[in-house]
C-alpha positions as CSV (number, residue, x, y, z in Angstrom):
1,X,53.0,75.7,33.9
2,X,52.8,73.2,30.9
3,X,49.5,73.5,28.8
4,X,47.0,70.7,29.0
5,X,47.0,68.2,26.2
6,X,45.2,69.0,23.0
7,X,41.6,68.3,23.3
8,X,40.3,68.1,19.6
9,X,36.8,67.2,20.4
10,X,36.5,70.2,22.4
11,X,37.9,72.6,19.9
12,X,35.6,71.1,17.2
13,X,32.6,71.4,19.5
14,X,33.3,75.1,20.2
15,X,33.9,75.7,16.5
16,X,30.6,73.9,15.7
17,X,28.9,75.8,18.0
18,X,29.1,79.1,16.4
19,X,25.9,80.7,15.5
20,X,26.2,82.6,12.2
21,X,22.9,84.4,13.1
22,X,24.2,85.6,16.4
23,X,27.8,86.4,15.5
24,X,29.3,88.7,12.8
25,X,32.1,87.7,10.6
26,X,34.6,89.3,12.9
27,X,33.4,87.6,15.9
28,X,33.6,84.4,14.1
29,X,37.2,85.1,13.2
30,X,38.0,86.0,16.8
31,X,36.4,83.0,18.0
32,X,38.6,80.9,15.8
33,X,41.9,82.4,17.0
34,X,40.8,82.0,20.6
35,X,39.8,78.3,20.1
36,X,43.2,77.5,18.3
37,X,45.1,79.4,21.0
38,X,43.5,77.4,23.7
39,X,43.4,74.2,22.2
40,X,47.0,73.7,20.7
41,X,49.8,73.6,23.2
42,X,52.6,76.3,23.0
43,X,50.4,78.4,20.7
44,X,51.3,81.6,22.2
45,X,49.8,83.9,19.7
46,X,47.5,83.1,16.8
47,X,46.3,84.9,13.9
48,X,44.1,84.3,11.0
49,X,45.3,85.8,7.4
50,X,42.8,86.4,4.7
51,X,44.0,86.8,0.9
52,X,41.6,88.6,-1.3
53,X,43.4,88.5,-4.9
54,X,46.8,90.0,-4.3
55,X,45.6,91.9,-1.1
56,X,46.4,90.2,2.4
57,X,45.3,91.1,5.8
58,X,45.1,89.7,9.3
59,X,41.6,89.5,9.9
60,X,42.0,88.4,13.5
61,X,44.6,88.1,16.0
62,X,45.2,87.3,19.6
63,X,47.9,90.0,20.5
64,X,49.8,92.8,19.0
65,X,52.8,90.7,18.6
66,X,50.9,88.3,16.2
67,X,49.6,91.1,14.2
68,X,53.3,92.5,13.8
69,X,54.5,89.0,12.7
70,X,52.1,88.9,10.1
71,X,52.6,92.4,8.9
72,X,56.4,91.9,8.5
73,X,55.4,89.0,6.0
74,X,52.9,91.6,4.0
75,X,55.7,94.1,3.8
76,X,58.2,91.5,2.5
77,X,55.6,90.1,0.3
78,X,56.2,86.4,1.3
79,X,56.4,84.4,4.5
80,X,54.8,81.3,5.9
81,X,51.3,82.6,6.4
82,X,51.2,84.1,2.7
83,X,52.7,81.1,1.4
84,X,50.3,78.6,3.2
85,X,47.2,80.7,2.1
86,X,48.1,80.8,-1.3
87,X,49.0,77.2,-1.6
88,X,46.9,75.4,1.0
89,X,49.8,73.9,2.6
90,X,50.9,73.2,6.0
91,X,54.3,75.2,6.7
92,X,56.2,74.6,9.9
93,X,59.2,76.7,11.1
94,X,60.7,74.4,13.6
95,X,63.6,76.8,14.7
96,X,63.9,80.5,13.6
97,X,67.5,80.5,13.8
98,X,67.8,77.6,11.0
99,X,65.2,79.0,8.6
100,X,66.4,79.6,5.2
101,X,63.1,79.9,3.1
102,X,62.2,83.3,4.8
103,X,65.4,84.4,6.5
104,X,64.5,88.0,6.8
105,X,61.1,87.4,8.3
106,X,62.7,84.7,10.6
107,X,65.3,87.1,12.0
108,X,62.7,89.6,12.9
109,X,60.6,87.1,14.4
110,X,63.4,85.4,16.4
111,X,64.4,89.3,17.7
112,X,60.8,89.6,18.8
113,X,60.8,86.4,21.0
114,X,59.4,83.8,18.6
115,X,61.2,80.7,18.0
116,X,58.9,78.6,15.6
117,X,55.7,78.9,13.9
118,X,53.1,76.8,12.0
119,X,50.7,78.1,9.1
120,X,47.9,76.1,7.8
121,X,46.3,77.0,4.6
122,X,42.4,77.5,4.8
123,X,40.6,77.1,1.7
124,X,37.4,79.4,2.3
125,X,35.9,79.9,-1.3
126,X,36.9,80.6,-4.8
127,X,37.6,84.6,-4.1
128,X,39.1,84.2,-0.6
129,X,41.8,82.0,1.0
130,X,43.3,82.2,4.2
131,X,45.9,80.6,6.6
132,X,45.8,79.7,10.5
133,X,49.0,81.0,11.9
134,X,50.2,79.6,15.2
135,X,53.5,81.3,16.8
136,X,55.4,79.8,19.5
137,X,58.2,81.0,22.0
138,X,60.2,77.8,21.9
139,X,61.7,75.8,19.1
140,X,59.8,72.9,17.5
141,X,56.6,73.8,19.3
142,X,54.4,72.4,16.8
143,X,56.0,69.3,15.1
144,X,54.1,66.8,17.2
145,X,50.7,68.5,17.0
146,X,50.7,69.1,13.3
147,X,47.9,66.8,12.5
148,X,45.7,67.5,15.4
149,X,46.2,71.3,14.6
150,X,45.4,70.6,10.9
151,X,42.1,68.8,12.0
152,X,41.2,72.0,14.0
153,X,42.1,74.1,11.0
154,X,39.9,72.1,8.8
155,X,36.9,72.7,11.1
156,X,37.8,76.4,11.3
157,X,37.8,76.5,7.7
158,X,34.2,75.3,7.5
159,X,33.0,77.9,10.1
160,X,34.8,80.6,8.4
161,X,33.5,79.6,5.0
162,X,30.0,79.2,6.4
163,X,30.4,82.8,8.1
164,X,31.5,84.3,4.6
165,X,28.5,82.7,3.0
166,X,26.0,84.0,5.7
167,X,27.7,87.5,5.5
168,X,27.4,87.7,1.8
169,X,23.9,86.3,1.8
170,X,22.8,89.0,4.5
171,X,24.5,91.7,2.5
172,X,22.9,90.6,-0.6
173,X,19.5,90.7,1.1
174,X,20.2,94.1,2.6
175,X,21.0,95.4,-0.9
176,X,18.0,93.9,-2.4
177,X,16.1,95.7,0.4
178,X,17.5,98.9,-0.2
179,X,16.9,98.4,-3.8
180,X,13.3,97.6,-3.3
181,X,12.9,100.9,-1.0
182,X,14.7,103.0,-3.8
183,X,12.4,101.7,-6.5
184,X,9.3,102.3,-4.3
185,X,10.2,106.1,-3.7
186,X,11.0,106.6,-7.3
187,X,7.7,105.2,-8.3
188,X,5.9,107.3,-5.8
189,X,7.8,110.3,-7.1
190,X,6.9,109.4,-10.7
191,X,3.2,109.2,-9.8
192,X,3.4,112.6,-8.4
193,X,4.5,114.1,-11.5
194,X,2.5,112.4,-13.6
195,X,-0.6,113.6,-11.7
196,X,0.8,117.1,-11.5
197,X,2.1,117.4,-15.3
198,X,-0.2,115.0,-16.8
199,X,2.5,113.2,-18.6
200,X,3.5,109.7,-19.2
201,X,5.7,107.4,-16.7
202,X,8.6,107.6,-19.1
203,X,8.4,111.3,-19.3
204,X,8.0,111.7,-15.3
205,X,11.2,109.4,-15.0
206,X,13.0,111.7,-17.5
207,X,12.1,114.8,-15.4
208,X,13.6,112.9,-12.4
209,X,16.7,112.0,-14.1
210,X,17.3,115.7,-15.5
211,X,16.9,117.0,-11.9
212,X,19.3,114.5,-10.6
213,X,21.9,115.2,-13.2
214,X,21.6,119.1,-13.1
215,X,21.8,119.1,-9.2
216,X,24.6,116.2,-9.0
217,X,22.3,114.2,-6.6
218,X,21.2,110.5,-6.6
219,X,18.0,109.8,-8.4
220,X,16.8,108.3,-5.1
221,X,17.4,111.5,-3.0
222,X,15.7,113.7,-5.8
223,X,12.8,111.2,-5.5
224,X,12.6,111.3,-2.0
225,X,12.9,114.9,-1.7
226,X,9.6,115.4,-3.9
227,X,7.7,112.7,-1.9
228,X,8.8,114.5,1.4
229,X,7.7,118.0,-0.1
230,X,4.3,116.6,-1.1
231,X,4.0,114.9,2.4
232,X,5.3,118.0,4.2
233,X,5.1,120.7,1.7
234,X,7.5,123.9,2.5
235,X,5.8,127.2,1.6
236,X,7.3,128.8,-1.4
237,X,9.6,126.3,-2.4
238,X,9.1,124.6,-5.8
239,X,8.9,121.0,-6.3
240,X,10.8,118.9,-8.6
241,X,7.9,118.7,-11.0
242,X,8.0,122.5,-11.2
243,X,11.5,122.7,-12.3
């Protein structure tokens, strides 16, 4: 049964409805591949390629064949998804049997039942680029939908960039909270040592640092162990301040 006509409005609404406070980055990527597959006629398989520096990976895919098609490109070091990601271009293979830019990959894709593909570059942020990759089972599946598909990819890039920003911000906030917790327990441990040894804050920190180095443990773990000994002392066990 032929697929229904491309509905750009519905696709954009679905991408725009993504709530980054409710969906993780992986879920956003999966939503993007599903929207593209459901909205673009003849898109039998869809993937999203992300490139960090020289490392490329398939961050989301609709099926195992789609993942394999990308993986073959990574192994060869080139292909439409990699070239689209690094250049930001829209690259179309109308017929795998006549493809000359990536002959080895196109032969593998043809043997797997794929007859055409389209990769659309996704500028996400300075450190990360990507591509939305569409694979079809008939020749010239994407020529007539290239511009509408590019519109959908543009909105997908915005959703993905926002997801990266939200994910990075959330990670930074978590790291800051952890740093504050670490600092708090270290300050507690310093206070305990200062009270027991009648020393300065710098001397107390030096004692913690020496225990950390000698025991090959993180400073935060040494401090936490000392605090826990004071809160719940173990009979007969020396504290860090006694060492």
